N, C-alpha and C positions, 0 to 999 in steps of 0.2 A: 504493499499499500504506499502510496505517495501522499504525506500529508498535504492538505491544501489549506493555506492560512490567508486571513485577510489582515492587511496592514493599514492602519489608520493613523495619521498624523493629526493631532488636536490643534494645529495652526493652519490658517488659510494664507499666511504670508508666504509670498512666492520665494524668498531667500530664507526660509525658515531653518534654524539650525536642527530642529526637531524632525522636519521632513528630511533634511540631508542625512541626519542620523538614521532615520528609519531606512532610507535608501542604502546607507552603509551597511546596516545590519542585514538586509536582504542580500546585499553582495557577499557578505560573510557566510551565508547559509549554505549548507551542502546542497548539492544539486538535486537530491531526492526531496527537497522541500520546494513546494510551488507556492508562490505569494501572488496575491491580486491586491493591488493598492486601491483603496477606496478614496475616490476623489469627489464625493458628492456632498461633504459636509456644508459647503456654502449654498448649495440648492435646496436643502431641507427647510421646509416652512417652520415657523415657531411652532413649538409643541402646543397643541391644543386638544384635550379630549374629545371636544365636540366634533372634530374633524376626523378623529381616529375611528372612523367606522368602517365596516367591511374590511378592505385591505389598506385603507388609508390613501394618502395623496401619492401620486406616482413617485417622486423622490423617495418617500418612505419605503414604498413597496421595493424600490431598487435596493435600499440599504438592507431591509429584511431578507430579500432573495439572496443577496450576496453573503449575508451572515449565515443564512440556512444552508449554503452550498460548501462551507468551509469546515475543517475540522478544529481549527484554533484561530486565535486573534493575537495580533501584536499591536500595542497601543504606545504611540510615543506623543507626549504631550509637554508643552511649555506650562508655565504658571503665569496667569493673568490676574492682577489684582489679588493675590494671595489665594488663587483657587483655580478650578478648571475652567479653560477658555469656555466661553458661552456656547459656541458651535459645537463643541464636543459633548458637553452636558445636554444640549438640545437633542443631538443624535441619540444619546443614552436614554433621554425621556421618552423618544418615540418607541425603545425597546422594553419599556418597563411593562407594557400590558402583554407582552409575548413571553414565550419561554425559550427564546432563540438563543440567549445567552447561557441557559441553565447547563451546568456542567461543561461549559465550553472552555477548554484550556486556553488561558490567557496570559500573556506576558505584558507586564505594566512598567513603562519607563517614563521617567520625567527628567527633563535635562534643561538646564538653565545656565546663563553666564554668571549667575550670582553664587556665591559660597554655600547656599543651602540647597541648591540643585532642584528647586521647584517642590520642596517637601510638602508644603501645604497642599498644592494641586494633588500631589501623589496621594496623600492621606485621603482627600476628598474623593478622588476618583476610585480609590479601593472601597470606600463606602458605598458609592453607587454600584460598583460591580459586584460586591458581595450581596446586595439587595437583590440583584437581578440573577443571583446564583451562579456567576461565572466562576470557574475553577482557576483561582490565581496559581500559576505554576512558577512564576518568576517575577520579581520585582527589583527594579534597578533605579536608583537615583543618582543623577550625574551632575555634580556642581561644576562650575568653570567649564562648560562644554566647549566654549570658543577657545579653549586652550588645548582641546583633547580632539578636536575635529578640524582639519584644515579647510581652506577656502574651496577646494576642489570636492569636498565632502569625504575626504578620507580620514578614518580614525588614526591619529597618530601617537595615542598613548597605549603602550602595550598592555598594561594592567586592566584598562578599559576593554580592549580588544578581547582579552582572555574572558573577562567577566560576560561579554555579550556572546561569546562563543558557548560559554556555559549555560547561559539563559537559552540559547537557540537549542542546545542539546536537551535541556529539560522541557522546552515546549514541544520538540519533535516527540520525545518519549511520551509525553502525556497524550499525544494525538492518536497513539496506536491502541 
């Protein structure tokens, strides 16, 4: 079996260090892991239970379909205002009424140029993921990401690279 994974960056910024990190992690993954990058965060309407009827709006159906078709999830997020970016929280809110994250192996990474590495966003994200019953198989907080990832999106810190390889291994094992 080849594990299929959905990779989601919590940032809409074109030159986001978290998106670059997510792509670098995908590049580190063994060939037997197949990643799909979810690019629809900015297309999701604001969560509103009144429009979450039947299958929901088209962008929501797209997210749910992609999530349903994978064995695991990789989340990379920055911290905005001491919390999870609104677009990522919005996407997760659209999943609360479903069982699509239930027991889904999930790796959670927060990275920030600050010394704390986005620890508040990380903690908040874990609370939401636990509420929707995601199986958290790996957690990584990365402070000073701009010192560990170069402008080309290459991980330059050997310890971080090893930590991310271990995270990928845990995610892969959990998908079987």
